[in-house]
DRENDO-1510 file (C-alpha; in Angstrom, 1 decimal, always signed):
<recs>
REC; n; res; u; v; w
REC; 1; MET; -25.0; +8.3; -17.9 .
REC; 2; PRO; -26.2; +5.2; -19.8 .
REC; 3; ALA; -29.9; +4.7; -20.2 .
REC; 4; ARG; -31.8; +2.2; -18.1 .
REC; 5; SER; -35.3; +0.8; -18.4 .
REC; 6; THR; -37.7; -1.7; -16.9 .
REC; 7; ASN; -40.7; -3.5; -18.3 .
REC; 8; CYS; -43.8; -1.4; -18.8 .
REC; 9; PRO; -46.8; -2.3; -16.7 .
REC; 10; SER; -49.0; +0.2; -18.6 .
REC; 11; PRO; -49.3; +0.8; -22.3 .
REC; 12; HIS; -49.3; +4.6; -21.7 .
REC; 13; VAL; -45.9; +6.1; -21.2 .
REC; 14; VAL; -44.9; +9.8; -20.8 .
REC; 15; ILE; -41.3; +10.7; -21.7 .
REC; 16; GLY; -40.2; +14.0; -20.2 .
REC; 17; MET; -37.0; +15.7; -21.3 .
REC; 18; ASP; -34.9; +18.3; -19.6 .
REC; 19; PRO; -32.5; +19.8; -22.2 .
REC; 20; HIS; -29.1; +21.1; -21.2 .
REC; 21; THR; -26.3; +22.7; -23.1 .
REC; 22; ARG; -24.3; +19.5; -23.5 .
REC; 23; SER; -26.9; +16.8; -22.9 .
REC; 24; ALA; -30.6; +16.0; -22.6 .
REC; 25; ALA; -31.9; +14.0; -19.6 .
REC; 26; ILE; -35.0; +12.0; -20.1 .
REC; 27; GLU; -37.3; +10.0; -17.8 .
REC; 28; ALA; -40.1; +7.6; -19.0 .
REC; 29; MET; -43.0; +6.9; -16.6 .
REC; 30; THR; -46.4; +5.5; -16.4 .
REC; 31; ARG; -49.6; +7.5; -15.5 .
REC; 32; ASP; -49.1; +6.5; -11.9 .
REC; 33; GLU; -45.6; +7.9; -12.0 .
REC; 34; THR; -43.8; +4.6; -12.0 .
REC; 35; VAL; -40.4; +5.3; -13.5 .
REC; 36; LEU; -39.7; +2.9; -16.4 .
REC; 37; GLY; -36.4; +4.3; -17.6 .
REC; 38; THR; -34.0; +7.2; -17.5 .
REC; 39; GLY; -31.1; +8.4; -19.6 .
REC; 40; ARG; -28.8; +11.2; -20.5 .
REC; 41; PHE; -27.9; +11.8; -24.1 .
REC; 42; GLY; -25.5; +14.1; -25.9 .
REC; 43; ALA; -26.8; +17.3; -27.4 .
REC; 44; ASP; -25.5; +16.4; -30.9 .
REC; 45; GLN; -26.9; +14.3; -33.7 .
REC; 46; ALA; -25.6; +11.0; -32.3 .
REC; 47; GLY; -27.1; +11.8; -28.9 .
REC; 48; TYR; -30.5; +12.7; -30.5 .
REC; 49; THR; -30.5; +9.5; -32.6 .
REC; 50; ALA; -29.7; +7.4; -29.5 .
REC; 51; MET; -32.4; +9.1; -27.5 .
REC; 52; VAL; -35.0; +8.5; -30.2 .
REC; 53; ALA; -34.0; +4.9; -30.6 .
REC; 54; TYR; -34.2; +4.4; -26.8 .
REC; 55; ALA; -37.7; +5.9; -26.6 .
REC; 56; LYS; -39.0; +3.6; -29.3 .
REC; 57; GLN; -39.2; +0.8; -26.8 .
REC; 58; TRP; -42.4; +2.5; -25.6 .
REC; 59; PRO; -44.6; +2.7; -28.8 .
REC; 60; ASP; -47.6; +4.3; -27.0 .
REC; 61; ARG; -45.7; +7.3; -25.7 .
REC; 62; VAL; -46.2; +11.0; -25.2 .
REC; 63; ARG; -43.2; +13.5; -25.2 .
REC; 64; THR; -42.9; +16.5; -22.9 .
REC; 65; ALA; -40.2; +19.0; -22.5 .
REC; 66; ARG; -39.4; +21.2; -19.5 .
REC; 67; ALA; -39.4; +24.9; -20.4 .
REC; 68; VAL; -36.0; +26.5; -20.0 .
REC; 69; THR; -35.5; +30.2; -19.6 .
REC; 70; HIS; -32.2; +32.0; -19.8 .
REC; 71; ARG; -31.6; +35.3; -17.9 .
</recs>
């Protein structure tokens, strides 16, 4: 899935990540939970590089990651 984004109405952006075996899904949102962008990136070096480049459009960002447990 290609990344998509909108203009940021707030300087504070949280970027959450849900890692999977073959990809990582991310969502960027403001404090009031307005979604600014989403994307799915490959779980390889190229995907990571693209994800980091995509997130740089929000210089004042905080990253989070969803905890994943395997049973």
